[in-house]
C-alpha positions in Angstrom: 0.0 0.0 0.0 1.5 3.4 -1.0 2.4 5.9 1.7 0.5 9.2 2.0 1.7 11.9 -0.4 4.1 14.6 0.8 1.7 17.3 -0.3 -1.2 18.0 2.0 -4.8 17.5 0.9 -8.3 18.3 2.1 -10.4 16.8 -0.6 -10.8 13.1 -1.4 -12.4 11.9 -4.6 -13.0 8.2 -5.2 -12.7 7.4 -8.9 -13.7 4.1 -10.6 -11.4 3.5 -13.6 -11.8 1.0 -16.5 -8.4 -0.2 -17.5 -7.5 -2.4 -20.4 -7.5 -6.0 -19.0 -3.9 -6.9 -19.7 -1.1 -7.2 -17.1 1.0 -4.5 -18.7 -1.7 -1.9 -18.9 -2.9 -2.6 -15.4 0.6 -2.3 -14.0 1.3 0.9 -15.9 -2.0 2.5 -14.7 -1.2 1.4 -11.1 2.3 2.9 -11.3 1.2 6.2 -12.8 -1.6 6.6 -10.2 0.5 5.7 -7.2 3.3 8.0 -8.4 0.8 10.9 -7.8 0.5 9.8 -4.2 -3.0 8.3 -4.7 -4.2 5.0 -3.2 -5.1 2.3 -5.7 -7.0 -0.9 -5.1 -8.8 -3.4 -7.3 -12.5 -2.9 -8.0 -14.6 -5.7 -6.4 -17.9 -5.1 -8.2 -19.9 -8.0 -9.5 -21.4 -6.5 -12.7 -18.9 -6.6 -15.5 -21.1 -4.4 -17.7 -20.3 -1.5 -15.4 -16.8 -1.2 -16.7 -17.2 -2.9 -20.1 -15.9 -6.0 -21.8 -12.1 -6.5 -21.8 -11.7 -4.0 -19.0 -10.3 -4.3 -15.4 -11.7 -2.1 -12.7 -9.5 0.0 -10.4 -10.6 2.2 -7.5 -8.4 5.3 -7.1 -8.6 7.9 -4.3 -7.5 11.2 -5.8 -6.3 13.7 -3.2 -6.5 17.4 -3.9 -6.2 20.6 -1.9 -8.6 23.4 -2.4 -12.3 24.2 -2.6 -15.1 21.7 -2.6 -16.5 23.4 -5.7 -14.8 21.9 -8.8 -12.9 19.2 -6.9 -14.6 16.2 -8.6 -14.2 17.8 -12.1 -10.6 18.5 -11.3 -9.9 14.9 -10.3 -11.5 13.6 -13.5 -9.6 16.1 -15.6 -6.3 15.2 -13.9 -6.7 11.5 -14.5 -7.7 12.0 -18.1 -4.7 14.3 -18.7 -2.5 11.7 -17.1 -3.8 9.0 -19.4 -3.3 11.2 -22.5 0.2 12.2 -21.5 1.4 8.6 -21.1 -1.0 6.9 -23.5 -2.3 4.7 -20.8 -5.4 2.7 -21.5 -7.6 3.9 -18.6 -11.0 5.7 -18.6 -13.0 7.3 -15.9 -16.3 5.5 -15.1 -17.5 7.4 -12.0 -16.0 10.0 -9.6 -17.5 10.6 -6.1 -16.5 13.2 -3.5 -15.7 11.4 -0.2 -17.0 13.4 2.8 -17.8 12.5 6.4 -19.7 14.4 9.0 -16.7 15.6 11.0 -17.5 19.3 11.6 -20.3 18.6 14.1 -19.9 15.7 16.5 -23.2 14.9 18.3 -21.7 12.3 20.8 -21.4 13.0 24.5 -17.9 13.9 25.8 -17.1 12.7 29.3 -14.1 14.2 31.2 -12.3 12.4 33.9 -10.7 14.6 36.6 -9.1 14.2 40.0 -11.6 13.9 42.8 -11.8 16.9 45.0 -9.9 16.7 48.3 -12.4 16.6 51.1 -9.8 17.7 53.7 -8.8 20.8 51.8 -9.2 23.9 54.0 -9.6 26.3 51.0 -12.2 25.1 48.5 -11.1 27.7 46.0 -7.4 27.2 46.3 -5.0 27.1 43.4 -4.8 23.3 43.6 -8.5 23.0 43.5 -8.6 25.2 40.4 -5.9 23.2 38.7 -7.9 20.0 39.3 -11.1 21.4 37.9 -9.3 22.5 34.7 -7.2 19.4 34.2 -8.7 16.5 32.3 -7.0 13.2 32.8 -9.1 11.3 30.3 -11.7 12.1 27.7 -14.3 9.5 26.7 -16.6 10.1 23.7 -19.6 7.9 23.4 -22.8 8.0 21.4 -26.2 8.8 22.9 -27.3 10.9 25.8 -25.1 11.2 28.9 -25.0 8.1 31.1 -22.4 8.5 33.8 -23.1 5.3 35.6 -22.7 3.1 32.5 -19.5 4.8 31.3 -18.1 4.7 34.9 -18.8 1.0 35.1 -17.1 0.3 31.7 -14.1 2.4 32.7 -13.7 0.3 35.9 -13.9 -2.9 33.8 -11.1 -1.5 31.5 -13.4 -1.7 28.4 -11.6 1.0 26.4 -7.8 1.5 26.7 -7.5 -0.8 29.8 -6.0 2.0 31.9 -7.0 1.9 35.6 -9.9 4.0 36.7 -10.7 4.5 40.4 -14.1 6.1 41.2 -12.8 7.1 44.6 -9.9 9.1 43.2 -11.4 10.1 39.9 -14.5 12.1 39.0 -16.4 11.5 35.8 -18.5 14.4 34.5 -20.3 15.5 31.3 -19.6 19.2 30.8 -22.4 21.5 29.9 -22.8 21.9 26.2 -21.1 18.5 25.4 -24.2 16.3 25.7 -24.9 14.1 22.8 -28.1 13.1 21.2 -30.0 9.8 20.9 -28.6 7.2 18.5 -31.9 7.0 16.6 -32.3 10.8 16.3 -32.4 12.3 12.8 -29.0 13.8 11.7 -28.7 17.5 12.0 -28.0 19.8 9.1 -24.5 21.2 9.7 -24.6 23.6 6.8 -21.6 25.7 6.0 -19.4 27.3 8.6 -20.2 31.0 9.0 -16.6 32.2 8.8 -16.2 30.6 5.3 -19.0 32.7 3.8 -18.8 35.9 5.9 -15.8 37.6 4.3 -16.7 36.7 0.7 -20.3 37.8 1.3 -19.2 41.1 2.9 -16.8 41.7 0.0 -19.5 41.1 -2.6 -22.1 43.4 -0.8 -19.5 46.1 -0.4 -18.8 46.0 -4.1 -22.5 46.2 -4.7 -22.7 49.2 -2.4 -19.8 50.8 -4.2 -21.5 50.3 -7.5 -24.4 52.4 -6.2 -22.0 55.2 -5.3 -20.3 54.9 -8.6 -23.5 55.5 -10.5 -23.5 59.0 -9.0 -19.7 59.6 -9.2 -19.1 58.4 -12.8 -20.4 60.0 -16.0 -20.7 59.0 -19.6 -19.3 55.7 -20.8 -18.0 54.9 -17.3 -21.5 54.4 -16.0 -21.5 51.0 -17.6 -18.7 49.9 -15.3 -20.7 49.8 -12.0 -23.7 48.2 -13.9 -21.5 45.4 -15.3 -19.9 44.9 -11.8 -23.3 44.6 -10.2 -24.4 42.1 -12.8 -21.4 40.0 -12.3 -22.0 39.9 -8.6 -25.5 38.4 -8.8 -24.6 34.7 -9.2 -21.7 34.5 -6.6 -23.6 36.5 -4.0 -26.8 34.5 -4.5 -24.9 31.2 -4.3 -23.2 32.3 -1.0 -26.5 33.6 0.5 -28.5 30.4 0.0 -25.6 28.1 0.9 -24.1 25.1 -0.8 -25.3 22.2 1.5 -27.8 21.1 -1.2 -28.1 21.4 -4.9 -30.0 24.7 -5.5 -31.6 25.6 -8.8 -29.8 28.3 -10.8 -32.8 30.5 -11.0 -33.1 30.4 -7.2 -29.4 31.5 -6.9 -29.9 34.3 -9.4 -33.1 35.4 -7.7 -31.5 35.7 -4.2 -28.4 37.2 -5.7 -30.3 39.8 -7.7 -32.3 40.7 -4.5 -29.2 41.1 -2.3 -27.1 42.9 -4.9 -30.0 45.1 -6.1 -30.8 46.2 -2.6 -27.2 47.1 -1.8 -26.7 48.9 -5.1 -29.9 50.8 -4.6 -28.9 51.7 -1.0 -25.6 53.0 -2.3 -27.3 55.0 -4.9 -29.8 56.5 -2.5 -27.1 57.2 0.1 -25.0 59.0 -2.5 -27.9 61.1 -3.6 -29.3 62.0 -0.1 -26.2 62.4 2.0 -24.8 65.9 1.6 -21.5 66.0 -0.2 -19.8 66.8 -3.5 -19.1 64.5 -6.4 -15.5 64.3 -5.2 -16.7 62.9 -1.9 -18.7 60.2 -3.7 -15.5 59.3 -5.7 -13.5 59.0 -2.5 -16.2 56.8 -0.9 -16.3 54.7 -4.0 -12.6 54.1 -4.1 -12.4 53.5 -0.3 -15.0 50.8 -0.4 -13.5 49.3 -3.5 -10.2 49.3 -1.8 -11.6 47.5 1.2 -13.3 44.9 -0.9 -10.1 44.4 -3.0 -8.1 44.0 0.3 -10.5 41.2 1.3 -10.0 39.6 -2.1 -6.2 39.9 -1.9 -5.9 38.5 1.6 -8.0 35.5 0.8 -6.0 34.9 -2.4 -2.7 35.2 -0.6 -3.8 32.6 1.9 -4.9 30.3 -0.8 -1.6 30.8 -2.7 0.9 30.6 0.1 -0.6 28.0 2.4 0.8 24.5 1.7 3.0 25.9 -1.1 6.7 25.9 -2.0 7.0 29.2 -0.1 5.5 28.0 3.1 7.7 24.9 3.1 10.9 26.9 2.5 10.1 30.2 4.2 12.5 29.3 7.1 15.5 29.8 4.8 14.0 31.9 2.0 13.0 34.9 4.1 16.4 35.1 6.0 18.2 34.9 2.7 16.2 37.8 1.3 17.2 40.2 4.1 20.9 40.6 3.2 20.1 40.6 -0.5 17.7 43.5 0.0 20.1 45.3 2.3 22.6 45.4 -0.5 20.3 45.8 -3.5 18.2 48.7 -2.2 21.0 51.2 -1.8 22.5 50.2 -5.1 19.3 50.7 -6.9 18.7 54.0 -5.1 22.1 55.1 -6.2 21.2 54.1 -9.8 18.1 56.2 -9.7 20.0 59.2 -8.4 22.6 58.7 -11.1 19.9 58.6 -13.8 18.2 61.6 -12.4 21.4 63.6 -12.4 22.4 62.2 -15.8 19.5 63.9 -17.4 21.2 67.2 -16.5 24.7 66.0 -17.5 25.8 65.7 -13.9 27.7 62.6 -12.8 26.2 60.4 -10.1 28.8 61.6 -7.5 28.3 65.3 -8.5 25.7 66.0 -5.8 25.6 65.2 -2.1 23.1 62.6 -1.0 23.0 60.4 2.1 22.8 56.6 2.2 19.3 56.8 3.8 17.9 58.6 0.8 19.1 55.8 -1.5 17.0 53.4 0.5 14.0 55.7 0.4 14.4 56.2 -3.4 14.3 52.5 -4.0 11.3 51.9 -1.7 8.7 53.6 -4.0 9.3 51.4 -7.1 9.7 48.4 -4.8 6.3 49.2 -3.3 4.7 49.5 -6.8 6.2 46.2 -7.9 5.2 44.5 -4.6 1.6 45.7 -4.9 1.3 44.4 -8.4 3.0 41.1 -7.6 0.8 40.5 -4.5 -2.3 41.2 -6.5 -1.5 38.7 -9.2 -0.3 36.1 -6.6 -3.8 36.6 -5.0 -5.4 35.9 -8.4 -3.2 32.8 -8.7 -4.3 31.7 -5.2 -8.0 31.9 -6.2 -7.2 29.9 -9.3 -5.4 27.3 -7.3 -8.2 27.2 -4.7 -10.7 26.3 -7.3 -8.5 23.7 -9.0 -7.7 25.7 -12.1 -4.0 25.1 -11.9 -3.9 21.4 -10.9 -1.7 20.5 -13.9 1.2 22.7 -12.8 2.7 20.3 -10.3 6.5 20.2 -10.4 6.8 23.7 -11.8 7.2 25.5 -8.5 10.9 26.3 -9.1 10.2 27.7 -12.5 7.3 29.7 -11.2 9.3 31.2 -8.4 12.1 32.1 -10.8 9.7 33.8 -13.2 8.0 35.7 -10.4 11.3 36.9 -9.1 12.3 38.0 -12.6 8.9 39.8 -13.0 9.4 41.5 -9.7 12.9 42.7 -10.6 11.7 43.9 -14.0 8.8 45.9 -12.6 11.1 47.2 -9.8 13.7 48.5 -12.3 11.3 49.8 -14.9 9.1 51.7 -12.4 12.1 53.3 -10.8 13.8 54.3 -14.0 10.5 55.7 -15.4 9.9 57.7 -12.2 13.5 59.1 -12.3 13.1 60.2 -15.9 9.7 61.9 -15.3 11.1 63.7 -12.2 14.1 65.0 -14.1 11.8 66.2 -16.9 9.6 68.1 -14.4 12.7 69.6 -12.7 14.2 70.8 -16.0 10.9 72.4 -17.1 10.7 74.2 -13.8 14.2 75.5 -14.0 13.6 76.9 -17.5 10.6 78.9 -16.3 12.6 80.3 -13.4 10.9 78.2 -10.7 12.7 76.1 -8.0 12.2 72.4 -8.9 10.8 69.9 -6.4 13.3 67.7 -4.6 13.9 64.1 -5.6 14.7 61.8 -2.7 17.4 63.9 -1.1 18.5 65.8 -4.3 17.4 69.4 -3.6 17.8 71.6 -6.7 18.2 75.3 -6.3 18.5 78.2 -8.7 21.7 80.1 -7.9 23.9 82.8 -9.3 27.6 82.0 -9.8 30.1 84.9 -9.7 33.7 84.1 -10.5 36.3 85.5 -8.2 38.8 86.2 -11.0 38.3 87.3 -14.6 39.6 83.9 -15.8 38.7 80.8 -13.9 38.9 77.1 -14.9 35.4 76.0 -16.0 34.7 72.4 -17.2 32.4 72.5 -20.2 32.0 76.3 -20.0 31.5 79.1 -20.5 30.0 80.3 -17.3 27.0 82.6 -17.6 27.1 84.7 -14.4 24.1 86.9 -15.5 21.5 84.1 -15.5 20.3 81.7 -12.9 21.8 78.2 -12.9 20.5 75.0 -11.4 22.7 73.2 -8.8 22.1 70.3 -6.4 24.9 71.3 -4.0 28.6 70.9 -3.8 30.4 67.6 -4.1 33.8 67.7 -2.4 35.7 70.7 -3.7 33.7 71.2 -6.8 30.2 72.3 -7.7 28.1 71.2 -10.7 25.8 73.7 -12.4 23.2 73.2 -15.1 22.4 76.0 -17.5 18.7 76.0 -18.6 19.4 78.0 -21.7 22.2 75.8 -23.0 20.6 72.6 -21.5 24.1 71.5 -20.5 26.1 71.2 -17.4 29.4 72.8 -16.2 31.7 72.4 -13.2 33.9 74.7 -11.2 36.1 74.6 -8.2 34.4 76.0 -5.1 37.5 78.2 -4.4 37.1 80.0 -7.8 33.4 81.0 -7.6 30.8 82.5 -5.2 27.5 80.7 -5.4 24.4 82.5 -4.0 20.8 81.4 -4.1 18.7 83.7 -6.3 15.7 85.4 -4.8 14.0 87.1 -7.7 14.9 84.8 -10.5 17.6 87.1 -11.7 21.4 87.6 -11.3 23.4 90.8 -11.3 
């Protein structure tokens, strides 16, 4: 019998296969299925017409991790793809989801504790409290509580055979742990509330946002909230009425249309009646949309990272990223500063900037890349949860490498694009005589440069002392200046020139 697979699972699907009745085909099918970590055993049915003539029956237990929805279809698809990939003669006859009533146990739980000491002087002492909270044994039996019967069986050693002394031990049935009669009808456990609460809240928040958006948007953009509200009808309706039984599609759509319609209408009325400007409606729309998106992303991240390559290797992957980021961030920040200054013809070391500003400069593009990556990882998590990527087993290393390359690419492109746009805005401001905005520690100022002698050494001159020049500060014993009229840079020694900040946009 094969051992359990290394990958965890929470869905079991029993599949009946019809395999070509030859030793070679049966052995091949068994080897392929067991290599996936699935249990395989012969089919013991008595009707040969069930699997067809010339066929041998195999029962396979496919194990998957993800949602209940789509698990059976995913199991069938994976076996069929496995057969096509290896040209194995096996066909699916039936697939059934294996489930047991484990969420709600209706049996009685008996707790065995130490008997209270009758000679104790303090009934509420620490020792008495410890005894009341410590369970030495737990016995779970069907039916209503029957302390005498269970105590008698414990004395006889009917369960584990461990000794039980009624004089030193106390058998109780805590309140709320009483079972029900064996012949009582089973209870409908339904779906756990926490599993539907967050998706339902997210859907209703999006519907409420659609109502706000009908007031905030104009023209063609009015179709966007209408389309969003329409797409929410089926998932919200399916969540509202539950999934314990098969529900007609029209019933799901009716409940979904009612819930989504009410929330959309409420958002529309709220946006029209509450005092406020159109800008306020836009702010509320984006705020609620952001909250719903956050719920979507958090769920997706949980589905993507739990029981994944990252969760299994986070103990070494995360510590390895710390020194790598500590070295990469200042290097990339220095690269952005160099590109920004390069737009003015100034070298990277031609302006003073601290190491901390290099970290800060790299954090913005890193944040953009991180947000985009996290969102798409969340989307991948939802696809994984609903068994849409079940055929990507064994590609985790390739996927991680591609994601890292994607993160680095977005990281570099976002930073370089931001540096180019910032330098363009700064040069435009300098041409119009305005002081440009600072760029992560690089503070540009319009200055007047007056040479101390009639002839001074100027790199890439001449020096125009009558017009304002742009500088980002001295670097060592030199200062770099940018002439907005020539759109070129020049450099002088600090001992040869007097640099003063212009006040009126003129010099001399």
